[in-house]
C-alpha positions in Angstrom: 182.1 141.8 64.6 183.1 140.7 61.1 186.9 140.6 61.8 189.3 137.7 62.3 191.3 137.4 65.5 194.1 134.9 66.1 193.2 132.8 63.0 189.6 132.4 64.2 186.6 133.1 61.9 183.9 135.6 62.6 180.4 134.3 63.4 179.3 135.1 59.9 182.3 133.4 58.3 181.9 130.3 60.4 178.2 130.1 59.6 179.0 130.5 55.9 181.4 127.6 56.1 178.8 125.4 57.9 176.2 126.2 55.3 178.7 125.4 52.6 179.2 122.0 54.3 175.4 121.5 54.2 175.4 122.1 50.4 178.2 119.5 50.0 176.3 117.0 52.2 173.2 117.6 49.9 175.4 116.8 46.9 176.3 113.5 48.6 179.9 114.4 49.3 181.6 112.1 52.0 182.3 113.8 55.3 186.1 113.2 55.0 186.1 115.0 51.6 184.0 117.9 53.1 186.6 118.2 55.9 189.4 118.3 53.3 187.7 120.8 51.0 186.8 123.2 53.8 190.1 122.7 55.7 188.5 121.7 59.0 188.7 118.6 61.2 186.7 115.5 60.5 185.3 115.8 64.0 183.8 119.2 63.2 182.3 117.9 60.0 180.9 114.9 61.8 179.1 117.2 64.3 177.8 119.4 61.5 176.6 116.4 59.5 174.7 115.1 62.5 173.1 118.5 63.1 172.3 118.8 59.4 170.8 115.3 59.2 168.5 116.0 62.2 167.5 119.6 61.4 168.6 120.5 57.9 170.6 123.6 57.0 168.7 125.6 59.7 170.5 123.5 62.3 173.8 124.9 61.1 172.8 128.6 61.5 174.6 130.6 64.1 172.9 131.0 67.5 175.0 134.0 68.4 178.3 134.4 70.4 179.4 132.1 73.1 177.9 128.9 74.5 175.6 128.0 77.3 176.9 128.8 80.7 177.6 125.9 83.1 176.9 128.2 86.0 173.6 128.7 87.6 172.1 132.2 87.6 173.0 132.5 91.3 176.6 131.5 90.6 176.8 134.1 87.8 175.4 136.8 90.1 178.2 136.0 92.6 180.8 136.7 90.0 179.4 140.1 88.9 181.4 143.1 89.9 179.4 145.8 91.9 178.6 149.0 90.0 181.2 151.0 91.9 183.9 148.5 90.8 184.9 147.8 94.4 185.1 144.2 95.6 184.6 143.8 99.3 
């Protein structure tokens, strides 16, 4: 899991960058400067800053891969492939 693909950061690397942003927020660095220093968008830094302000550095820790599904459990079940791999 610690590898980069198509220019994307691994979960560990992305978390490290968010925690670095938290350190910079604690030092009083402006959000625009944090974005510049870390090479990310101002929008991303704004989201991180809000999370940090509301929950501290813990709010910037990784919650694992992927996001919450917009599908209900029933809808997800409809998408599952049967064990034999045959779709009726």
